[in-house]
N, C-alpha and C positions, 0 to 999 in steps of 0.2 A: 566675782567669778570671771569677768572679762579680763581683769588684771592677771589672774592666775593663768588663764589660757594664753595670754600674750607672753607671760614669763616663761612658760614651759613648752610653748608651741614647737620650737626647734627640737627639743628633747622627745616630745611625743612622736614627731615625724621620724627621727633617727631610730628611736627604740622600736617603733612599729615596723619599720622596714627591716630591721634585724630580727625582730621577734616573730613576725608572721610566718616565714618559712620554718622556723624552729617549732612554733605552735603546731603546724601541720605535721611535721615529722614526729614530734612528741605524741601527738594525737594518734599517730599510726600504731604505736604500741598498744594503746587501749582499744583502737578499732579492731585489732586482731581478736581480742577477747569479746568485744561487742558483736562483731560479725559471727564469731563462733556461737555465741548465745542465741542470736537471731536465727541462724541457720538451723541449729539443733532444737530450738524452742518449740517449733511446730511438730516435732516428733514426739512430744510429751513432756510431762514435768519431771519424770525420772531421768531421762537423758539431759534435760536442762540442769537439774540439780547436780548431776555427775560432772558436767562441764563447769558448773559453778564451784564445786568442790575442788576440781583440778586446777582451775584458774586462780582460785583464792590461794591455794597452796603455792602454785608456781609464781604468782605475782610477787610474793615476798622475796623470792630468789632473784626474780627479774629486776626489781628495783634495787636490790643489793648490787647487781651487775651494773646497772645504770649509775648508781652512786660511785662505784669504783672507777668507772670510766670518766666520771666528772673530775677525778683527781688530776687529769691532764688539762682540762679546759682553762682554769684560771692561770695555770703556769704558762700555757701557750699565749694566752691573752696578755699576760704581764710581759713576757719576753718580746712579743710582737710590739707592745707599747714602747719598749726600750729600744726597738730596732735591732734586736739580736736574733736574726734569722737562723744562724747556724745552730743555736741552742734548741730550736724547735724540732729538728729532725732527730736529735738524740733523745729528746723527751718522748717522741712518738715511739721509738724503738723500745724504750724502757717501759712505757705504758702498755704496749702490745704484749710484752713478755709477762707483765703482772696480770693483765686481763686474761691471757690464755691459761695461766696457772689457776686463777680464780674460776675460769670456765670449767676446767677439768674437775676441780674439787667440788663445785656446786652441782655439776652434772651427776657426779657420783652420789651426792647426797639426795638429789631429787629422785634418781633412779631407785636408790635403796628405799626411799620413803614410799615410792609407788608400790613396792612389794609388801609394805607393812601399813597400808592405809587403814586397815581394819582397827588399828589401835585408837582411831579417832571416834569410834563408836557411832558411825553414821549408819543410815539404813543399808541393809545388806545389798539390795539391788542397786542403790546409788554407788556404793563402794566398788561393786563388781564392774560397773561400766566406767568408773573414774580411773581405775588402774591403768589400762592400756593408753588412755588419753594422756595421763600424766607422764608416761614413759616417752611418748613422742615429744611432749613439751621438754623433757629432759634433754633429748637429743638436739632440739632446736636451740638450746642455750648456748652451745659452742659457736655456731655461726652468728648468733645474736651478739655475742661479745666482740667478734671480729667487726661487725657492722658498727657497734657503738664506739670502738676505739678510733676508727678512721673518721666517723661522724664527728666525734668530739674534737679531733684534731682540726678538721676543716672548719667547724663552727668557732673554735677558739681563734682562728684567723679571720673570722667574719664572713666566711663563705658558707651560707646556710641553705641555699636553694637546691643544691643537688640532693642532699639528704631528704628534703621535702619531696622531690620528684620520685626518688626511689621508694619512699614510704607510700606515696599514692599508688604507684604501679603495683607494689607489693600487696597492698590491701585489696586492690581489684582482683589480683591473682588469687589471693586467699579466699575471697568470696566465691569466685567462679569455680575454683577447684573444690572448695568445701561443699557447695551445693551439689556438684557433680558426684562426689564420692559419698556424701551422706545419703542422698536419695537415689543413687544408682542410675544416673542418666547415661545416655549413649551406650546402653548395653552393659554397663559396669554393674557389679553386685552392690546392693545397699550395704554400706559400711557403718552407718550410724555414727556414734561418738568417735570411733576409730578414724573415720573419714575426716572429721574435723582436725584430729591430731596430725594426720598425714599432710593435710593442706597447710597447717600452721608451720610444720617443719620445713616443707618445701619453700614456702614464702620466705622464711628467715634465712635459709641456706642461700637462696638467690640474692637476697638483699645484702648479705655479708660479702659475697663474691663481688657484686657490682660496686659497693661502696669502696672496697679495698682497691679494686681496679681503677676507679675514678681518681682517688687520691694519688696512687702511685704512678699514674700515667698522665695526668693533667699538667700541661706546661706551667700553669700558675703556681704549682707547688714545688717546682724543680729547685728553686733557690732555697727552699726550706728543707728539702730532703737530701741535700748533699751529705749531711752527716747521719742519715738514717742507716744504721748498721747495728748488728748484734755482736760485733767483734770487741766493742769497748763498753761492756755493761759495767756500770759502777753502782756499788751498794748505796752510796750517798744519794744518787738520783732516784734509785728504786725506793729508798726510804722517804724521800721528799714527796714523790707521787703518791705512795701508799699512805703517807701521813695526812694527805688531803683527802684521798679517795675513801679511806676506811671510815672516817667520821661521817662523810657524806652518805656512804652506804648505810651506816647505822641510822642516820636521820631518816632515810627512806624506809628502812626496815622497821623502825619503831612505829611509824605511822601506818604503813601498809599492813604490817603484821598485827596491829591492833584491830584493823578491819578483818584480817584473816582469822584472828582469834574470835572475833565477833561472829564470823561465819560458822565456826565450829559450835559456838554456843547456840546459834540459831538452829543449827542442824539437830541439836538435842530436842528442840521444840517439834520439828517435823519437816518433811520434804516440801510442803506448800510454803512454809515460811522461809526455808532456805532458797527455794526458787525465787520468791519475791525479793529476798535480800540480794540475790545475784542480779536481778533485773535493775533494782534501784542503785546498787553499787556500781554496776557497769556504766550507768549514765553519770553518776557522780564522779567516777574515775575518769570519764571522758573529759569533763569540765576541769578536773584536777590537772590532767595532763596538758590541757590547753594553757592553764595558768602556769604550769611548770615550764612551758615554752617561753612565756614572758620572763619567768625566773631565770632561765638559762641565758636569755639575751641580756638581762640585767646583770648577771654574773660576768658575762663577757665585757660589757661596758665598764663595769666596776674594776675588772682586772686591768683593762687598758688604761683607765684613768689612774689606777693605783700605780701601775708601772711608770706612768708619766709624772707621778706625784702631783696630779691636778685634783686635789681633794674637794674643792668647791664644785667642779664639774661632776665629780663622782656623786656627790650628794644630790645635786640637782637632777642628774640622770636617774638616780635610784628613786627619788620621789616621783618622777614622771612615770616610772615603771609601776609604782604603787597605784597611781591614778589609773593607768591603763588596766591593771588587773581588777580594780574595783568596778570599773565600767563593764568589763567582760563578765565578771561573776554576778553582777547585779542583773545583767541580761539573762544569764543562765538560770538564776533563781526565779526570775519571772517566767521563763519557759517551763520550769518544773512545776510552778504553781498553777499555771494555766493548763498544762498538759498532763497533770498527775494521773488522770484517768486514761488518757489517750496513749501516752508513750509506752506503758507496759504492754498494751495490746499488740505492739509491733513484735514483741518477743513470744507471746504465748496467748492462747485463747481460753485458758482456764480462769473462770470468774473469780475463784478464791485467791489465786495468785495475783491477779490484776488488782483486786481490792486491797490486798495487803501491801503490794508494791506502791500503790497510789498514796497510802499514808506515809510510807517511808520517803517518798519523793518530796512531800511537804517538809519533812525534817531536813532533807538534803538541801532544800531551798534556803532554810534558815542558816545552815553552816557554810554556804557558798563564799560569802565575803571573808569569813575566818580562814577557810581553806586557801583561798587565793592569796591573801596577804601574808599568811605564814610561809607559803612556799616562795614568794618573792623575797621576803626577808632572808630566808635561807640562801637564796641565790646571790643577793647583794653581798652578804657576809662571806660567802664562799669566794667571791671575787677578790675580797680583801685577804683571803687566807685565814679568816676567822671561822674555825669549824668546831672547836672543842666545846665551848660553852653552848653554842646552838644545839649541839648533839645532846648535851645534858638536858637542855630545855625540852627537846622532843621526847626524850625518855620519860621525864616527869609528867609531861602533858598527856601522853597517850597511855603509858603503862602504870603510872602511879595514880593518875586522876581519871582519865577517860574510860579505860576498859574496866577497872574495878567498879566505878560508878555505874557503868552500863550493866554489870552483873547484878549489882544491888537493885537497880531500878527494874531490870528485866526479870530477875528471878525472885529476889526477896520481896519486892513490892508488887510483883505480879503484872508488870506492864508489858511483858513479853518482848518481842523484837523491837517495838517502838522504844521501850526503856533502854535497850542496848544502844540504839542509835542516839538517843538523847545524851547518854553518857559520853559517847564519842564526840558529840557536838561540843560539849563543855571542854573536852580535851583540846579540840581545835581552837576554841576561843582563847584558852590559856596560852597555847603556843603562839598564836597570832600576836597577842598583846606583848608577851615577853620578848619575842624576836624583834618587834618594831622598836621597843625600848632599847634593846641591844644595838640595833642599827643607829638609832638616834644618838646614843651616847658615844658609840665608836666613831662615827663620822665627825661629830663635833670635836672629839679629841684630836682626830687627824687634822682637821682644819686649824685648830688652835696651835698645834705643834708646828705647823707649816708657816705660820705668820712670822 
């Protein structure tokens, strides 16, 4: 153990310094949904279930947007590793164009879906309250994509703290505004679920404006932005960014939509189970986003080392990221086990929901290590530009194995919501093992070819 710590000590330090701000800013995405759930939870289980339904549906689109924005990060990291600053500004312009097109398309889909939410066969009262909430989330998607584009550009260059600061301030604003609007403070009318939606939209609008202003005005980026222009848009560059971003988006979609699909199946059981699912999932999603921050940092490091053709350093840094995420997720698993009865009570005071959620948190504790290692594996491989096979792995793990098995265990074998979650746990395990094997083989090949 001492030998290993000595061997990787420098990598732990460098990776942690890069990853910590990214972890906080990534966590911000989940904390919006988390704070929404906590704020509305004390208004009753129907409003909580409505927010659960809306967030479950929106999260699939949100992670698709995050994935598309990630198409920029490894390219920026690689070009920066090669010392090619002029290329970075052009990449940013092309990425912003792609992400705005994606934003408008997915906004339209989300808004249309909000008008036809009844087809999901949820409780009538839950569906009625979820509709306006989902519409506000749809509008928030456009400024969210602006924020993500400039965030990924800055992080690809190794500047990670500003996004963290913006995320922290944004979440504080979301909480304060949400409480004010939901419960009608300072003489305002009580808006309930609609108030949560307005707060989330306002938060994301201000975050998008602030992040764009920071990148475009900060002196540290001037050398990189000399070529930032929409006058010379090239199809080859658009194709290259989309060729990385689209598989990454699909990777996120396959995993998150599996949990979203699980939410729909849980909704067939009842509003109590759906509310419990949302409570446990929001906590698990929070730890996942923390792990994805380590993954993003690992991808940046991998991209830099790949650009420099320093494959031994790449492998050492990546293994250090695996170690960091194992420590983080072990701690999170312990918290879930110890607090499985306590944590749900922060959301709601319904005993039935708390009891159901506490059981799901025990299952969540089991899959923490799998969830963390699979997302770090994806990040490292993304830094290498290796996205196609990992995308296939996630598809098989979640939609061929995890969700179908969850349906069999939950419905056919009568295990209910717990069976659905155990099925998804197996999917995470399969993804984790296959992605680590891919990382091991790919990096060994690069080392051997460079000797």
